[in-house]
Every structure is written in structure tokens, then in C-alpha cells.
N, C-alpha and C positions, 0 to 999 in steps of 0.2 A: 763546340757544343758538347755537353755532358750527356751521353746517351743512356747510361745506366750507372747505378752505384750498388756495390755489393759489400756488406759488412755487418756489424753488430747493431741491433736496434737498441739504442740507449734510453731515449725518452720518447714515449709514445702517448699521444692524445688523439682524440677523434679527428683533429684537424692538422696536426703536425707530428713530425718524427725527426729526431736527431739520430743520424746513422753514422757510426764510427767506421771510417774506411782508412785502415792503416794508420790510426792515431789522429786522423783529421775528422772533426765532427761537422757533418753537413746538415743544415736545417732544411727540411723538405716539407712543403705543404702537400697534404694528401686529402682525398675525398673520403667520405664515410664508406664508400664501396671498398677502397683500398684498406682502410682501417679494419673493416670486418675481416678481410682476407689475412691480415698479418697480426691481428691483435694477440694471438697466442704464440707467436714466433719470437725467438730471441735474435735471430739473424736471417739474412736473406738478401734478395736482389730487388731493386726497384728500377723500372724504366723511368727516365727523367726527361724533363723539358725545362730548359733555362729561359725564363721570360725576362727579357731585358727592356727596360723603359728608361726614360730620361732621368728618373729619380731613384731607380732601384733595380736590383737583379734578384729575381725570386725563382727558386727551384721548386718545381712541382714533380711529385713522384707517383707512379702508378704500379700496382701489382701486376697487371696484365698489359701486354703490348696493345691489345685491342682497346683498352680503356684510354691509353695514351693517344691512339689513333683517333678515337672519338673526340677526345679533348681538342686535338689539333683541328679537326673538322669544325667543331663548335666555335673556336676562336677565329676561324677564317671568315666567319659571318660578321658583317659590319654591325657594330653595336653590342657584340658579345665579347667581353674581355675575359682575361684569364680567371679572375675572381668569380665572375658570373658563371663561367663554364664549370669551375669547381663546385659552385653552389648547385648547379644542375646535377652534377654527378653525386652530390651528397643528398639531394632531395629525391632523386629517382635512381633506380638501377640502370646501368648502361643500356641493357636490352629494352627497358621500358622507354627510354629516351629515343632509341632508334625506332621502336615500334610506333611511338607517337608521331615522329617526324615522317616516317615512310607512309603511315596511314592518314597523314594530314590532320592529326588531332591537335591543332594549335591551342585549343582551350585547356587541354591537359598540361601543356607546357607553361601556360600563363599562371598556373598554380604555384610555380617556383618563384621565390622572391628574386626580383631583379629582371624578370622576363615579363614585359608588357605585351599587349596585343600585337603591336607592330613587329617586335622582336620575334615573337612566336611564329608569326606568319612568314617572316623573312627566313627563319630557320627551316621551316617546311619548304619554302620555295627554293632555297639555295642548296639544301642538303638531301632532299627527297631522293633524287636519282643516285647520288653518291652513296648514301647509306643503305639503299636497297640492295647494294652489291656486297655488303659485308655482314658477317654474323659474329656474335660474341659468345664465347664460352661462358657458361654460368657456373660459378663455384658453389659447392654446398655451403649453405649458410651456417655459421657457427655462432657461439655465444660471444659476448663482448667482455673483454677484460676491463675491470674497473680500476682506474688509476688509484694508487694507494693514497690513503688519507683524504679521500674526497668522495662525495656522494654522486649518484647518477645525475641529479639535478645540477650540481656544480660542474660536472663534466660537460653536460649539455650546454650550459650557459657559456662555458669556456669555448666549446666548439663553435657556437653561434657567433661569439665575439671574434673568433679567429676567421670566420667566414665574412666578417665585415659588418656585422650587426651591432648597433650600440648596446652596451651592457644593460642599461635600464630596459630597453626594448626586449632584449633576450631574456632577462629575468621575468618580465611580465608574461612573455610568451610561454616560458617553461611552467610558470605557476598556473597559468590558464589551462595548459595542456594537462597538468597533473590533476587539477580540480575536475576537469571534464572526463578524463579517462582513467584516473586512479594512479596510485604510486607504484604499481607492479610492472610498469612498462620497462622493457629493456632499453639500453642506451640508444641504439639506432632508431628504434620506434619513437622514443621520446624526442630525439633531435628532429626527425622528419616531421613529426606532428607539430612540434614547436615552430618549425620553419613556416608552416602554413598559417601560424597565428602571429607572425611578426608583421 
């Protein structure tokens, strides 16, 4: 198991990072929460989880060990896969997810794409006691770096597609969000709002 990677951040988008570790480039799937934390850094360390299925091996990276622990808790629940867990960590801050589960606010969890009523209730039922014992440190929020030669709307669409949403649906969701809330949204806010319109 690959516990962590430390190296240079080569290509960073809101959903993926290529990290150069001793001349080897690892493609790592990340959440918006991790993207926010590392967007202005050129190098660093990510805690990682290697998700192995019959058809693929996918590496997930986390800026904080607590976020990785929450991710592992989420995927331990039946019906919540790795992609859905990353979607949750992109749609809400880790501390918001924990608060919603511990306080039994299943409806708040249902607002995340891929989480239906049954899954939300199962998350509360299975994780309430476990998550009530942990706390997450909250990093100061910073600005988001814009990927060169692309607009925030293009970056948002790319991030949504990377999270498993069809491109046409992602484009409509981003357009709808921009029309409703204006074009001055930062990237994180745009992606989170667009997720609710998918």
C-alpha cells in the first residue's frame, strides 16, 4: 500500500494532480478540499489511498491525514464507493460532513450528487458513533489558482467531468450556476454550486 507521496506538484487541476516523486509521475485523484490546500504550492506531501478494483487501480490523495481517515470511513459504508466519497469531500468541507452525520442531518447529505436518501441514512446510522470521536483541523481558506490558458468555467467543467459527471450535464450545470449567481464566483464556489445543479 502507498501510504504517502512526497515530491513536486507538476500538473494540478481541481480534481487531479500529477506529483513527481524521484522522476516518476503519479496521477492522484484529489478532492476540492485538498485542491484548496495545495493550489499555491509547488511541492509537498499527500497522504494516499490506493483503490484497487477488478478493472483499475486508482490513487487518491489527501492533504490532511484526517481527510484520508474520513474518506476511509465513508467508503466503508455499503453503497458508497471511492468516487462518491471524493464527490462528498468536494461538495462539502470534511468538518461539515462529520457534523451532518453526527447530528443526523441526512437531508444535508442528500444534496450531494450520488447520495440518495437510503445512502444518507446509512451513512448516519453506520458512522455516527465513529465520527463523533474524531475532529478535523480546519485550514485557513485561500484563493484558488487558475490553470493557465483556461477560464474558471472551463476548470469547473473539467473538475465535474473528473468527478464522473457527463460533460454535457457539467456544462449545463456550470452555465446555470453562472446565470443564477453571476460570473464573479471563485472556482471552489462555482464547482460546489454547479454540483447541486447536476
